[in-house]
VMD Tcl script that draws the C-alpha trace (Angstrom):
set ca {
  {106.14 35.32 60.74}
  {107.50 38.82 59.86}
  {104.48 40.50 60.73}
  {104.04 38.23 63.99}
  {107.53 39.76 64.55}
  {106.65 43.74 64.32}
  {103.51 43.34 66.04}
  {105.62 42.15 68.91}
  {108.21 45.10 68.70}
  {105.99 47.40 68.49}
  {104.71 45.91 71.99}
  {108.00 45.97 73.35}
  {108.41 49.93 72.67}
  {105.46 50.45 73.63}
  {106.02 49.05 77.07}
  {109.29 50.30 77.63}
  {107.95 53.30 76.60}
  {105.20 52.97 79.56}
  {107.82 51.66 81.71}
  {109.43 54.73 81.65}
  {106.60 57.52 81.94}
  {106.35 55.85 85.22}
  {109.17 56.21 86.41}
  {109.69 59.49 85.43}
  {105.85 60.23 86.73}
  {107.57 58.73 90.70}
  {110.91 59.92 90.44}
  {110.10 63.60 89.38}
  {108.05 64.32 92.49}
  {109.80 63.25 95.02}
  {112.90 65.41 93.71}
  {110.63 68.31 94.08}
  {108.87 67.33 97.09}
  {109.66 69.08 100.57}
  {111.99 67.73 102.57}
  {111.73 67.53 106.73}
  {113.67 66.71 109.35}
  {112.54 63.43 110.56}
  {115.22 62.96 113.96}
  {117.55 65.04 116.05}
  {119.41 63.54 118.70}
  {122.32 64.24 121.16}
  {124.21 61.01 121.32}
  {121.93 58.96 123.87}
  {121.98 61.76 126.58}
  {119.04 62.12 129.04}
  {121.42 65.64 130.41}
  {124.11 67.63 129.69}
  {126.80 69.00 131.24}
  {127.66 72.52 131.13}
  {130.89 73.62 128.78}
  {131.43 69.66 127.37}
  {131.50 68.32 124.05}
  {128.72 66.86 122.33}
  {127.85 65.20 119.21}
  {124.66 64.84 117.64}
  {123.07 63.63 115.19}
  {119.89 63.42 112.64}
  {117.79 62.27 109.72}
  {115.71 63.42 107.00}
  {113.23 62.05 104.40}
  {114.87 64.08 101.88}
  {115.42 62.33 98.37}
  {118.77 61.92 97.40}
  {119.15 64.54 94.77}
  {117.99 67.38 97.25}
  {121.09 69.12 99.47}
  {121.34 69.96 102.51}
  {121.84 74.09 101.55}
  {122.93 74.77 105.92}
  {121.19 73.54 108.80}
  {121.19 75.74 112.22}
  {121.35 74.60 115.90}
  {119.77 76.86 118.45}
  {118.91 76.54 121.98}
  {116.02 78.02 124.54}
  {115.95 77.52 128.54}
  {113.37 75.90 129.42}
  {111.63 79.06 130.82}
  {112.03 81.43 128.22}
  {110.75 81.81 124.76}
  {113.88 83.11 122.87}
  {116.23 81.38 120.58}
  {119.65 81.31 120.74}
  {121.95 80.51 117.53}
  {124.85 78.12 119.03}
  {125.90 77.17 115.30}
  {125.55 78.21 111.26}
  {126.32 75.04 109.46}
  {127.17 74.24 105.44}
  {128.00 70.87 104.65}
  {129.59 71.65 101.80}
  {132.31 73.54 103.90}
  {132.87 69.79 104.55}
  {133.30 67.28 101.33}
  {135.41 65.10 102.74}
  {133.26 64.91 105.46}
  {129.63 63.94 104.85}
  {129.11 61.62 108.05}
  {130.97 64.45 110.55}
  {129.12 67.34 111.94}
  {131.18 69.43 113.94}
  {130.14 69.62 117.67}
  {129.16 71.75 120.35}
  {129.15 72.92 123.85}
  {126.89 73.28 126.49}
  {127.45 77.38 127.60}
  {128.30 77.39 130.91}
  {126.00 79.63 132.74}
  {124.53 79.39 136.07}
  {121.03 80.61 134.68}
  {120.71 77.72 132.47}
  {119.88 74.49 134.18}
  {116.83 72.92 131.57}
  {117.73 73.55 127.97}
  {115.87 73.03 124.51}
  {117.29 72.32 121.15}
  {116.29 72.95 117.85}
  {117.69 71.94 114.62}
  {116.69 74.32 111.16}
  {117.52 72.65 108.15}
  {117.08 74.30 104.74}
  {116.93 72.01 101.57}
  {117.59 72.64 98.17}
  {116.39 69.99 95.42}
  {117.74 69.28 92.10}
  {114.37 70.38 90.74}
  {111.65 72.58 92.06}
  {111.72 75.23 95.32}
  {113.70 75.32 98.11}
  {111.94 74.28 102.04}
  {113.06 74.35 105.32}
  {112.25 71.97 108.42}
  {112.33 72.12 111.89}
  {112.83 69.64 114.29}
  {112.78 70.76 118.98}
  {113.77 67.79 121.26}
  {113.95 68.51 125.10}
  {114.12 69.12 127.98}
  {117.23 68.00 128.72}
  {118.76 68.72 132.47}
  {121.68 70.96 132.55}
  {124.49 70.56 135.43}
  {126.53 73.48 135.85}
  {129.99 72.83 136.93}
  {130.99 75.94 138.11}
  {133.16 77.21 141.15}
  {131.52 79.25 144.48}
  {132.55 83.07 144.22}
  {133.21 85.51 146.68}
  {134.21 83.31 149.49}
  {134.45 85.36 152.68}
  {134.89 85.35 156.48}
  {133.90 88.47 159.45}
  {134.61 88.34 162.48}
  {131.86 90.01 165.15}
  {132.28 91.08 168.73}
  {131.70 87.86 170.29}
  {134.27 85.77 168.59}
  {131.35 84.42 165.84}
  {132.80 83.75 162.44}
  {130.52 84.27 159.39}
  {131.46 82.71 156.02}
  {129.46 83.78 153.40}
  {129.68 82.53 149.62}
  {128.31 82.19 146.31}
  {126.70 78.84 145.41}
  {127.29 78.70 141.73}
  {126.56 75.48 140.56}
  {124.08 72.39 140.87}
  {126.17 69.65 140.23}
  {128.03 69.83 143.65}
  {127.86 66.17 145.93}
  {129.03 68.36 148.60}
  {130.83 71.65 150.16}
  {133.81 70.71 153.03}
  {134.79 74.45 155.06}
  {137.90 73.45 156.74}
  {139.60 75.93 159.13}
  {143.51 75.74 159.79}
  {143.39 74.48 162.84}
  {141.72 70.59 161.55}
  {138.09 71.73 162.78}
  {135.89 71.22 159.79}
  {132.16 71.51 158.70}
  {130.50 69.87 156.02}
  {126.76 70.23 153.72}
  {126.07 67.58 150.84}
  {121.80 68.72 150.16}
  {123.08 71.36 148.35}
  {122.42 69.94 144.86}
  {118.92 71.67 143.66}
  {120.13 75.03 144.89}
  {122.03 77.99 143.22}
  {122.42 81.14 145.43}
  {124.12 82.57 148.40}
  {124.81 80.92 151.10}
  {126.60 81.63 154.82}
  {126.94 79.72 158.37}
  {128.58 81.16 161.69}
  {131.79 79.28 163.17}
  {130.87 79.32 166.90}
  {133.88 77.11 167.83}
  {136.38 77.98 170.32}
  {139.17 80.67 169.14}
  {142.19 81.87 170.60}
  {143.33 85.55 170.98}
  {145.63 87.66 168.71}
  {145.75 84.06 165.69}
  {144.94 84.12 161.96}
  {142.71 81.79 161.36}
  {142.27 80.72 157.91}
  {139.04 78.72 156.40}
  {139.22 76.20 153.18}
  {136.07 75.97 150.93}
  {136.49 72.51 149.32}
  {133.91 71.54 146.28}
  {132.62 68.03 145.75}
  {131.34 67.24 142.04}
  {128.99 64.85 141.61}
  {130.24 61.62 140.04}
  {128.01 61.54 136.85}
  {130.56 58.73 136.09}
  {127.64 57.58 133.89}
  {128.39 60.18 131.83}
  {131.68 60.15 129.38}
  {131.62 64.18 129.59}
  {132.75 63.14 133.43}
  {135.99 62.75 133.41}
  {136.69 65.66 131.28}
  {135.62 68.21 134.30}
  {138.69 69.59 135.51}
  {138.62 69.57 139.33}
  {137.26 72.17 141.37}
  {139.95 74.92 143.09}
  {140.02 75.38 146.03}
  {139.07 79.00 148.21}
  {140.67 80.25 151.20}
  {139.47 83.77 152.85}
  {141.44 84.34 156.67}
  {140.52 85.80 159.65}
  {142.64 87.64 162.63}
  {141.05 87.65 166.23}
  {141.86 90.53 168.79}
  {144.47 89.99 171.26}
  {142.14 90.01 173.38}
  {140.70 86.55 175.29}
  {136.93 86.36 173.15}
  {133.91 85.50 175.10}
  {133.47 81.84 175.43}
  {130.34 80.75 173.81}
  {129.08 77.31 173.42}
  {130.54 75.42 170.58}
  {131.61 71.44 170.06}
  {134.93 69.49 170.66}
  {134.00 67.45 167.65}
  {136.48 68.02 164.11}
  {133.23 67.46 162.00}
  {130.17 69.10 162.24}
  {127.86 68.15 159.57}
  {125.12 71.04 158.00}
  {121.87 70.69 156.33}
  {121.33 73.55 153.31}
  {118.85 75.25 156.25}
  {121.14 74.95 158.11}
  {123.45 77.55 155.78}
  {120.13 79.96 154.36}
  {118.92 80.20 157.92}
  {116.56 83.79 157.69}
  {116.66 83.75 153.63}
  {114.61 82.66 151.44}
  {115.76 79.60 149.00}
  {116.20 81.54 145.41}
  {113.89 80.06 142.72}
  {114.45 82.66 140.38}
  {118.07 81.60 140.25}
  {120.09 85.00 140.49}
  {122.82 85.92 137.13}
  {125.90 84.87 139.05}
  {129.43 86.20 137.45}
  {130.55 83.09 136.08}
  {133.68 82.03 136.83}
  {135.18 79.97 134.25}
  {136.50 76.35 135.56}
  {136.81 74.13 132.91}
  {139.44 74.01 129.62}
  {137.86 74.16 125.66}
  {138.72 70.39 125.00}
  {141.10 69.94 122.26}
  {139.77 70.26 118.66}
  {139.83 66.62 117.39}
  {142.66 65.29 115.11}
  {140.19 64.16 112.22}
  {137.77 67.58 112.54}
  {138.20 70.34 110.19}
  {137.70 73.53 112.31}
  {134.17 75.04 112.83}
  {134.02 77.67 109.65}
  {132.75 81.18 110.58}
  {129.26 81.81 110.27}
  {128.87 82.81 106.18}
  {127.84 86.24 105.15}
  {125.56 87.30 104.75}
  {124.32 85.62 108.10}
  {121.12 83.72 108.26}
  {118.67 86.19 110.33}
  {117.60 84.56 113.46}
  {114.15 86.14 114.07}
  {114.47 86.84 117.85}
  {110.40 86.92 118.29}
  {109.23 84.76 115.55}
  {105.21 85.27 115.20}
  {105.10 88.36 117.92}
  {105.82 84.52 120.80}
  {108.25 87.02 122.66}
  {105.18 88.91 123.46}
  {102.72 85.85 124.14}
  {99.70 87.45 126.82}
  {101.33 91.48 126.04}
  {98.40 94.29 125.75}
  {97.62 94.56 122.09}
  {98.73 97.98 122.18}
  {102.23 96.66 123.71}
  {103.07 93.77 121.40}
  {104.98 95.70 118.46}
  {107.12 97.58 120.39}
  {108.28 94.78 122.70}
  {108.88 92.76 119.28}
  {111.00 95.61 118.16}
  {112.93 95.96 122.11}
  {113.79 91.81 121.81}
  {114.87 92.59 118.20}
  {117.46 95.22 120.15}
  {118.58 93.04 122.78}
  {117.22 95.34 125.56}
  {115.51 93.01 127.02}
  {115.86 89.82 129.67}
  {113.95 86.91 129.97}
  {112.52 87.87 133.13}
  {110.20 90.26 132.13}
  {109.09 88.62 128.81}
  {106.77 87.03 130.85}
  {103.33 88.25 133.01}
  {103.72 91.25 131.30}
  {101.05 93.30 133.34}
  {102.80 92.09 136.57}
  {104.89 95.80 137.91}
  {108.34 95.53 137.34}
  {110.95 95.24 140.01}
  {113.62 97.56 140.62}
  {116.60 94.83 139.60}
  {114.27 94.17 136.70}
  {114.46 97.26 135.77}
  {118.23 97.60 136.52}
  {119.21 95.31 133.90}
  {117.88 96.99 131.40}
  {118.96 99.94 131.64}
  {122.29 98.25 131.48}
  {121.34 96.79 127.77}
  {120.62 100.26 126.88}
  {123.69 102.29 128.28}
  {125.55 99.48 126.21}
  {122.96 99.82 123.45}
  {123.80 103.44 123.28}
  {127.41 103.54 123.95}
  {128.61 100.71 122.23}
  {130.85 99.56 125.42}
  {130.18 96.86 127.97}
  {129.98 98.11 131.77}
  {131.69 97.11 133.93}
  {131.49 96.04 137.61}
  {132.62 98.11 140.78}
  {135.34 97.03 142.80}
  {133.34 96.60 146.47}
  {129.86 95.35 146.68}
  {127.73 98.37 148.52}
  {124.83 95.84 148.88}
  {124.24 93.23 151.41}
  {120.69 91.71 150.01}
  {122.02 90.91 146.15}
  {124.97 89.83 144.30}
  {123.33 90.49 140.94}
  {126.28 91.72 137.87}
  {124.02 93.72 136.63}
  {122.15 95.79 139.28}
  {126.17 96.26 140.67}
  {127.17 97.24 136.79}
  {124.24 99.86 136.84}
  {124.92 101.08 140.61}
  {128.60 102.10 139.13}
  {127.38 103.64 136.35}
  {125.23 106.06 138.59}
  {122.41 104.85 137.34}
  {120.80 103.41 140.07}
  {121.21 104.06 143.96}
  {120.70 102.07 147.34}
  {117.23 102.19 149.13}
  {119.68 102.55 152.00}
  {123.43 102.69 152.28}
  {123.83 98.76 151.89}
  {120.44 97.89 150.80}
  {119.00 97.70 146.95}
  {115.50 96.08 147.79}
  {115.53 94.56 144.09}
  {112.25 92.61 144.10}
  {110.64 96.07 145.11}
  {108.09 97.55 142.71}
  {109.79 100.89 140.84}
  {107.29 104.21 140.20}
  {106.93 105.86 137.36}
  {108.84 108.75 138.12}
  {111.92 106.52 139.43}
  {112.38 105.01 135.80}
  {112.29 108.79 134.86}
  {115.29 109.03 136.59}
  {117.55 106.28 135.74}
  {116.87 106.13 132.11}
  {117.53 110.35 131.81}
  {121.01 109.48 133.76}
  {121.76 105.97 131.65}
  {121.65 109.06 128.70}
  {123.86 110.46 130.45}
  {126.33 108.36 130.85}
  {126.14 106.66 127.48}
  {126.33 109.81 125.97}
  {127.93 112.71 128.09}
  {128.11 115.33 124.84}
  {124.42 115.19 124.99}
  {122.42 118.49 125.82}
  {119.42 117.01 127.28}
  {115.76 119.08 126.93}
  {114.59 119.20 130.87}
  {111.93 122.02 129.71}
  {108.09 121.17 130.95}
  {106.53 120.99 127.78}
  {103.43 120.34 129.13}
  {100.81 120.59 132.62}
  {99.45 117.74 133.65}
  {96.60 117.92 137.06}
  {99.16 116.16 139.06}
  {102.15 118.46 139.05}
  {101.86 118.61 142.48}
  {102.60 114.76 143.35}
  {105.91 114.52 141.41}
  {109.08 115.00 143.54}
  {111.90 117.26 143.24}
  {114.60 115.44 142.37}
  {112.79 114.09 139.77}
  {111.16 116.96 138.00}
  {113.46 117.19 135.24}
  {113.55 113.45 134.65}
  {110.06 113.69 134.10}
  {109.77 117.13 132.08}
  {113.13 114.80 130.03}
  {110.66 111.58 129.26}
  {107.68 114.07 128.42}
  {109.72 116.12 126.05}
  {111.62 113.40 123.84}
  {107.81 111.29 123.63}
  {109.38 108.68 126.08}
  {106.80 109.12 128.65}
  {102.91 110.04 127.91}
  {99.87 111.17 130.66}
  {96.69 109.59 130.54}
  {94.18 111.55 131.05}
  {96.07 114.81 131.57}
  {97.95 113.20 134.35}
  {101.54 111.94 134.82}
  {100.78 109.84 137.34}
  {104.25 109.53 139.18}
  {103.53 107.51 141.84}
  {102.21 104.71 140.26}
  {104.11 101.46 139.60}
  {104.65 100.42 135.82}
  {104.16 97.08 134.73}
  {106.53 94.94 132.81}
  {105.29 95.87 128.83}
  {105.10 100.10 130.04}
  {108.66 99.54 131.14}
  {109.55 97.87 127.77}
  {108.09 100.58 126.23}
  {110.15 103.23 128.10}
  {113.48 101.52 127.47}
  {112.87 100.93 124.22}
  {111.69 105.07 123.09}
  {114.46 105.86 124.94}
  {116.67 103.66 122.54}
  {115.17 105.29 119.27}
  {115.25 108.83 120.84}
  {118.87 108.43 121.57}
  {120.54 105.69 118.94}
}
mol new
graphics top color blue
foreach p $ca { graphics top sphere $p radius 0.5 }
foreach p [lrange $ca 0 end-1] q [lrange $ca 1 end] { graphics top cylinder $p $q radius 0.2 }
display resetview
């Protein structure tokens, strides 16, 4: 009996040892395995409203012994490949709030109407090396409840008043313009349009009388979104005219108090803007109060995790091979805009290059460019063009037109680059002496000669086959390189 008991004891120990080994074999690799983000959700949202606060959630397959060291949330416009960091969170900063995540806000920007969101997590296991995983969701439609701006009225010699304003929102259900004598106009089909609008008031007016116009905006009732109730009602804008003290020439008009217009009536003779202009953003939405049970969002820890603005050269996809390295550097130096990071062989426009010239000025001067008191141009409201004009980097093609969509020549670019350097670094003496002779020098305009000499002298612009080609248009990729080389030479 004793002999049997000993054999049973040995068997028991062997079984126990085998069980422990099997547990270790299963658990250790799990703790050491790379973890992944499985899901990322922004509530149950199918669309988002700018300026509103949104909670989010995520799931992972990490082992219980693996910690989330940090996670980062980014967004990008649906027509861009540049990711913008929204927040960086270290869960260890919230030891008492294991299930709480700091909410984020959708940026208020009239050009942001469709977005993708990405969460990137860095996992730190108990055993083994760390790992990183990402999950992207979208696109989400973004509604921008931004009030209209630049509401003006101008009277002509026939007694007609042209009413103009910028529609900065894709969330209004209607606009109504009310004249102070009770007459009004309304239209309700502009929700998918952002850009300048105007119409002509041809209704009868009395002589020597002040007429005041009021613009009333009605937000679309997205009452199936809980954030809608938090929107501030849009402010009413007013403008006025005074008729001359003589009888105004009578023109055909309607006696009705209310006239309904369609969007096409208000943008007559103007093409619908498919590329949304960068209009000045008028903040209208108050910051929602902090949640009473939520700790404040921490400032990004130091060192800040670097955000690769051009991961795997994505920002230069489609560019010529010789241009890729400097395009990547220009993006990382934040000298470009989304509008030039595609169709790289397409000619760059005056608007696009003026916008990059402003970025060049701000990067070198360490100052923000300012807007002028008035807009001298009838064909653009782009604030970046107005800043470039205010800095005297650009001029109009005529007194009141800029021609933003017109292509730009190589000699015009040289002039704009030299002006940008002069205003950004006024103490810098620029060498404009001719250092190289080109076979086509006779084509260089007198007003551009010094600027081309400056660009060649500083290795910003180079000729080809002993030609500088001053009258040739410039592609987007060439323009980006010229901006970056100027930045490198003078930073």
